[in-house]
Backbone as CSV, one residue per row, in Angstrom:
resi,resn,N_x,N_y,N_z,CA_x,CA_y,CA_z,C_x,C_y,C_z
1,MET,0.812,-1.170,0.016,0.004,0.018,0.005,0.889,1.247,0.009
2,ALA,0.534,2.222,-0.822,1.301,3.434,-0.918,1.051,4.341,0.298
3,SER,2.105,4.918,0.769,1.970,5.767,1.961,1.574,7.200,1.587
4,GLY,1.608,7.558,0.347,1.240,8.880,-0.111,2.293,9.957,0.095
5,ARG,3.497,9.546,0.526,4.589,10.517,0.675,5.346,10.671,-0.604
6,ALA,5.597,11.903,-0.996,6.406,12.168,-2.164,7.856,12.216,-1.749
7,ALA,8.697,11.626,-2.530,10.160,11.638,-2.254,10.940,11.556,-3.567
8,PHE,12.150,11.979,-3.491,13.043,11.874,-4.691,13.664,10.525,-4.708
9,THR,13.789,9.955,-5.858,14.481,8.676,-6.023,15.971,8.925,-6.140
10,LEU,16.733,7.896,-5.905,18.179,7.981,-5.989,18.616,8.434,-7.373
11,VAL,17.955,7.985,-8.392,18.301,8.374,-9.787,18.067,9.891,-9.972
12,GLU,16.970,10.409,-9.452,16.671,11.832,-9.613,17.744,12.662,-8.892
13,ILE,18.146,12.251,-7.719,19.177,12.981,-6.967,20.513,12.902,-7.746
14,MET,20.818,11.760,-8.317,22.091,11.649,-9.072,22.071,12.550,-10.309
15,ILE,20.941,12.649,-10.934,20.823,13.514,-12.130,21.014,14.972,-11.740
16,VAL,20.447,15.416,-10.611,20.603,16.800,-10.154,22.092,17.049,-9.852
17,VAL,22.742,16.123,-9.143,24.186,16.269,-8.793,25.000,16.341,-10.113
18,LEU,24.672,15.527,-11.098,25.374,15.532,-12.345,25.218,16.888,-13.052
19,ILE,24.031,17.424,-13.081,23.769,18.725,-13.697,24.559,19.841,-12.993
20,ILE,24.568,19.811,-11.669,25.335,20.814,-10.894,26.838,20.676,-11.228
21,GLY,27.332,19.483,-11.341,28.751,19.256,-11.685,29.088,19.809,-13.049
22,VAL,28.222,19.584,-14.028,28.451,20.074,-15.407,28.438,21.625,-15.394
23,LEU,27.470,22.208,-14.707,27.390,23.683,-14.622,28.683,24.260,-13.961
24,ALA,29.142,23.597,-12.916,30.327,24.048,-12.222,31.571,23.945,-13.126
25,SER,31.654,22.855,-13.907,32.813,22.682,-14.785,32.816,23.715,-15.921
26,ILE,31.666,24.296,-16.213,31.621,25.371,-17.240,31.894,26.703,-16.571
27,ALA,31.408,26.945,-15.391,31.521,28.243,-14.753,32.881,28.515,-14.151
28,ILE,33.528,27.550,-13.550,34.811,27.764,-12.849,35.897,28.275,-13.780
29,PRO,36.145,27.653,-14.960,37.180,28.198,-15.838,36.880,29.631,-16.284
30,SER,35.618,29.940,-16.539,35.256,31.305,-16.929,35.549,32.273,-15.805
31,PHE,35.251,31.873,-14.570,35.543,32.719,-13.428,37.037,32.942,-13.268
32,LEU,37.831,31.888,-13.413,39.274,32.026,-13.246,39.857,32.940,-14.310
33,LYS,39.349,32.800,-15.558,39.849,33.645,-16.640,39.498,35.127,-16.350
34,ALA,38.278,35.365,-15.881,37.884,36.733,-15.610,38.710,37.289,-14.463
35,ARG,38.995,36.450,-13.465,39.814,36.940,-12.345,41.264,37.286,-12.818
36,ASN,41.848,36.458,-13.655,43.165,36.776,-14.187,43.182,38.030,-15.033
37,GLU,42.153,38.177,-15.870,42.096,39.402,-16.699,41.915,40.637,-15.824
38,SER,41.211,40.491,-14.743,41.017,41.614,-13.822,42.363,41.996,-13.184
39,ARG,43.164,41.043,-12.794,44.497,41.292,-12.203,45.373,41.978,-13.208
40,ILE,45.355,41.513,-14.466,46.182,42.117,-15.492,45.741,43.541,-15.742
41,THR,44.462,43.782,-15.815,43.978,45.154,-16.047,44.338,46.044,-14.865
42,ARG,44.246,45.550,-13.657,44.596,46.363,-12.499,46.092,46.698,-12.488
43,TYR,46.931,45.747,-12.883,48.365,45.995,-12.999,48.641,47.098,-14.039
44,LEU,48.011,46.926,-15.186,48.207,47.947,-16.231,47.763,49.333,-15.836
45,ASN,46.681,49.386,-15.083,46.188,50.676,-14.560,47.162,51.267,-13.533
46,ASP,47.689,50.424,-12.632,48.678,50.889,-11.668,49.932,51.420,-12.357
47,ILE,50.375,50.741,-13.419,51.533,51.212,-14.180,51.212,52.539,-14.823
48,ARG,50.047,52.683,-15.417,49.682,53.936,-16.096,49.712,55.091,-15.083
49,ILE,49.153,54.869,-13.931,49.124,55.920,-12.890,50.583,56.272,-12.486
50,ALA,51.379,55.253,-12.193,52.747,55.516,-11.771,53.540,56.248,-12.845
51,LEU,53.387,55.793,-14.099,54.073,56.464,-15.198,53.753,57.918,-15.330
52,ASP,52.454,58.261,-15.219,52.063,59.650,-15.323,52.821,60.462,-14.290
53,TYR,52.863,60.038,-13.038,53.492,60.805,-11.983,54.990,60.766,-12.091
54,ILE,55.556,59.642,-12.521,57.037,59.572,-12.672,57.484,60.534,-13.807
55,GLU,56.742,60.574,-14.865,57.074,61.508,-15.952,56.933,62.963,-15.497
56,MET,55.907,63.242,-14.687,55.741,64.612,-14.126,56.917,64.944,-13.246
57,TYR,57.348,64.017,-12.394,58.510,64.197,-11.508,59.728,64.505,-12.370
58,ALA,59.970,63.669,-13.379,61.137,63.850,-14.226,61.137,65.196,-14.956
59,MET,59.955,65.673,-15.416,59.916,66.969,-16.057,60.249,68.096,-15.062
60,GLU,59.765,67.994,-13.846,60.005,69.029,-12.841,61.427,69.026,-12.305
61,LYS,61.985,67.803,-12.116,63.308,67.692,-11.523,64.416,67.512,-12.518
62,GLY,64.097,67.227,-13.772,65.111,67.085,-14.788,65.684,65.692,-14.919
63,ASP,65.231,64.720,-14.105,65.752,63.369,-14.151,64.772,62.468,-13.410
64,TYR,64.917,61.173,-13.616,64.100,60.205,-12.903,64.604,60.064,-11.480
65,PRO,63.766,59.587,-10.563,64.189,59.399,-9.160,65.314,58.354,-9.103
66,PRO,66.126,58.393,-8.089,67.194,57.421,-7.910,66.620,56.027,-7.557
67,ASP,67.433,55.006,-7.769,67.076,53.627,-7.515,66.679,53.433,-6.046
68,LYS,65.713,52.541,-5.814,65.277,52.213,-4.468,65.212,50.690,-4.269
69,MET,65.172,50.312,-3.031,64.996,48.889,-2.699,63.559,48.479,-2.997
70,PRO,63.302,47.184,-3.185,61.893,46.730,-3.408,60.979,47.179,-2.294
71,SER,59.744,47.449,-2.651,58.682,47.862,-1.731,58.838,49.299,-1.180
72,GLN,59.775,50.048,-1.750,59.964,51.450,-1.316,59.673,52.352,-2.472
73,ALA,58.840,53.372,-2.223,58.514,54.372,-3.279,59.774,55.146,-3.588
74,PRO,59.950,55.494,-4.897,61.117,56.318,-5.247,61.065,57.617,-4.470
75,ASP,62.247,58.173,-4.152,62.332,59.439,-3.409,61.492,60.509,-4.022
76,GLY,60.689,61.153,-3.225,59.887,62.260,-3.682,58.598,61.853,-4.372
77,MET,58.408,60.562,-4.634,57.235,60.129,-5.370,55.953,60.090,-4.512
78,ASN,56.117,60.017,-3.216,54.888,59.961,-2.343,54.102,61.252,-2.533
79,ASP,54.754,62.370,-2.879,54.072,63.628,-3.135,53.230,63.524,-4.418
80,TYR,53.634,62.648,-5.350,53.009,62.548,-6.662,52.016,61.414,-6.718
81,VAL,52.445,60.231,-6.274,51.624,59.024,-6.400,50.968,58.710,-5.096
82,LYS,49.705,59.024,-5.011,48.942,58.756,-3.780,48.185,57.408,-3.908
83,ARG,47.871,57.020,-5.135,47.029,55.869,-5.347,47.809,54.556,-5.557
84,LEU,49.134,54.601,-5.490,49.901,53.361,-5.679,50.730,53.132,-4.387
85,ASP,50.427,52.053,-3.704,51.152,51.726,-2.476,52.333,50.833,-2.831
86,TRP,53.505,51.410,-2.835,54.721,50.690,-3.229,55.052,49.542,-2.291
87,SER,54.539,49.585,-1.037,54.853,48.522,-0.093,53.864,47.328,-0.219
88,ALA,52.799,47.503,-0.936,51.808,46.431,-1.104,52.247,45.477,-2.224
89,ASN,51.713,44.284,-2.210,51.944,43.391,-3.306,51.309,43.893,-4.594
90,THR,51.879,43.573,-5.720,51.357,43.989,-6.998,50.203,43.094,-7.389
91,PRO,49.365,43.485,-8.331,48.294,42.618,-8.809,48.837,41.319,-9.430
92,LEU,50.096,41.296,-9.845,50.710,40.109,-10.431,51.414,39.276,-9.349
93,GLY,51.239,39.642,-8.095,51.988,39.002,-7.011,53.364,39.640,-6.904
94,GLY,54.117,39.361,-5.912,55.434,39.954,-5.779,55.346,41.404,-5.291
95,ARG,56.495,42.084,-5.364,56.633,43.431,-4.818,56.993,44.415,-5.898
96,TRP,56.571,45.683,-5.678,56.969,46.752,-6.585,58.422,47.104,-6.326
97,ASP,59.156,47.533,-7.386,60.504,47.989,-7.244,60.784,49.033,-8.284
98,TRP,61.308,50.199,-7.875,61.713,51.225,-8.797,63.165,50.988,-9.112
99,ASP,63.512,50.828,-10.391,64.889,50.634,-10.854,65.344,51.826,-11.668
100,ALA,66.468,52.381,-11.263,67.087,53.465,-12.004,68.563,53.108,-12.251
101,ASN,68.962,53.077,-13.507,70.303,52.697,-13.911,70.677,51.356,-13.343
102,SER,69.762,50.391,-13.440,70.040,49.031,-13.046,69.257,48.093,-13.945
103,VAL,69.457,46.813,-13.797,68.861,45.755,-14.615,68.923,46.053,-16.108
104,GLY,69.935,46.796,-16.545,70.172,47.055,-17.958,69.307,48.133,-18.578
105,ILE,68.654,48.951,-17.761,67.831,50.043,-18.257,68.121,51.342,-17.468
106,SER,67.685,52.445,-18.026,67.844,53.725,-17.315,66.809,53.894,-16.236
107,ALA,65.536,53.506,-16.505,64.477,53.650,-15.508,63.397,52.658,-15.810
108,GLY,62.804,52.089,-14.753,61.726,51.134,-14.957,61.052,50.749,-13.671
109,ILE,59.835,50.273,-13.780,59.073,49.758,-12.676,59.038,48.244,-12.758
110,THR,59.591,47.601,-11.751,59.763,46.145,-11.745,58.835,45.479,-10.763
111,VAL,58.423,44.284,-11.130,57.696,43.382,-10.213,58.709,42.336,-9.841
112,ILE,59.108,42.263,-8.577,60.032,41.256,-8.063,59.224,40.115,-7.467
113,GLY,59.516,38.899,-7.889,58.829,37.705,-7.333,57.391,37.564,-7.747
114,ALA,57.088,37.853,-9.014,55.703,37.744,-9.501,55.215,36.306,-9.328
115,THR,54.003,36.162,-8.872,53.396,34.805,-8.692,52.446,34.498,-9.827
116,ALA,52.199,35.464,-10.732,51.336,35.234,-11.860,51.987,34.180,-12.771
117,SER,51.129,33.469,-13.482,51.672,32.431,-14.397,52.405,33.070,-15.569
118,LEU,53.261,32.299,-16.194,53.995,32.787,-17.343,53.012,33.191,-18.452
119,GLN,51.944,32.456,-18.564,50.898,32.809,-19.563,50.302,34.190,-19.284
120,ASP,50.006,34.471,-18.023,49.482,35.803,-17.647,50.495,36.887,-17.907
121,LEU,51.753,36.610,-17.604,52.817,37.631,-17.849,52.944,37.917,-19.343
122,LYS,52.788,36.842,-20.152,52.858,37.074,-21.602,51.653,37.867,-22.069
123,ARG,50.476,37.646,-21.439,49.306,38.445,-21.809,49.506,39.897,-21.453
124,VAL,50.169,40.190,-20.307,50.497,41.567,-19.959,51.364,42.172,-21.053
125,ASP,52.377,41.379,-21.485,53.306,41.876,-22.523,52.550,42.121,-23.862
126,GLU,51.627,41.216,-24.187,50.871,41.422,-25.430,50.035,42.713,-25.373
127,ARG,49.469,43.031,-24.215,48.701,44.263,-24.116,49.545,45.502,-24.081
128,ILE,50.816,45.366,-23.719,51.713,46.523,-23.722,52.421,46.661,-25.072
129,ASP,52.999,45.550,-25.533,53.759,45.650,-26.781,53.772,44.355,-27.603
130,ASP,54.867,43.625,-27.652,55.098,42.612,-28.668,54.813,41.161,-28.217
131,GLY,54.478,40.940,-26.983,54.239,39.574,-26.517,55.484,38.742,-26.266
132,ASN,56.638,39.386,-26.407,57.928,38.712,-26.157,58.533,39.272,-24.859
133,LEU,58.674,38.396,-23.853,59.163,38.870,-22.549,60.638,39.164,-22.542
134,LEU,61.354,38.996,-23.658,62.747,39.303,-23.742,63.033,40.650,-24.318
135,THR,62.015,41.253,-24.945,62.177,42.558,-25.610,61.011,43.461,-25.312
136,GLY,61.120,44.710,-25.723,60.003,45.639,-25.632,59.910,46.406,-24.334
137,ARG,58.792,47.053,-24.113,58.564,47.915,-22.941,58.349,47.051,-21.671
138,PHE,57.802,45.865,-21.784,57.599,44.994,-20.614,58.484,43.730,-20.904
139,ARG,59.444,43.517,-20.012,60.324,42.389,-20.242,60.837,41.778,-18.938
140,ARG,61.333,40.541,-19.093,61.932,39.893,-17.960,63.355,40.463,-17.788
141,THR,63.658,40.826,-16.542,65.002,41.359,-16.259,65.634,40.475,-15.209
142,GLY,66.809,40.843,-14.769,67.576,39.991,-13.850,66.850,39.629,-12.580
143,ALA,67.293,38.599,-11.949,66.789,38.109,-10.651,65.307,37.823,-10.666
144,GLY,64.770,37.385,-11.787,63.355,36.975,-11.859,62.364,38.121,-11.866
145,GLY,62.789,39.340,-12.135,61.889,40.460,-12.154,61.285,40.663,-13.551
146,TYR,60.155,41.314,-13.567,59.500,41.703,-14.806,59.327,43.208,-14.773
147,THR,59.931,43.898,-15.756,60.072,45.363,-15.692,59.288,46.012,-16.840
148,TYR,58.572,47.067,-16.441,58.005,48.014,-17.404,59.047,49.066,-17.602
149,VAL,59.624,49.104,-18.805,60.725,50.029,-19.072,60.192,51.424,-19.300
150,VAL,60.631,52.353,-18.483,60.283,53.789,-18.610,61.212,54.448,-19.579
151,ALA,62.516,54.127,-19.410,63.558,54.703,-20.297,64.657,53.680,-20.440
152,ASP,65.076,53.403,-21.691,66.135,52.453,-21.940,67.497,52.943,-21.602
């Protein structure tokens, strides 16, 4: 005799779990790609802001700021760059570093110890210039750094 209670069968529950799994397998890669693109865009925006103020500093002072240790803002730049925290991690992971007359360039903004994947770093390079991390405005420099070259 039927008890009159409605319930889900094991097959119905398995189908629901399968559908949720398929949806998750579609959504998660899209989410990860969007997150990576967001980090890249944030890095490029931070570079744009820093470059504007570094160029303003150079025009007023006649030269770029002197070299600094990683995570330290270039001398005098705190007056110019309020929106970039040189002591914070970069959107690509790692630390900001201002390089002047080092790593084979006259001036540049380096990311030391980037945790972003090589594929993401290449995408940064493609959005800046040639997609080659050995040449161009964004390139791999000594000690595992990736530098946006301000002046060669």
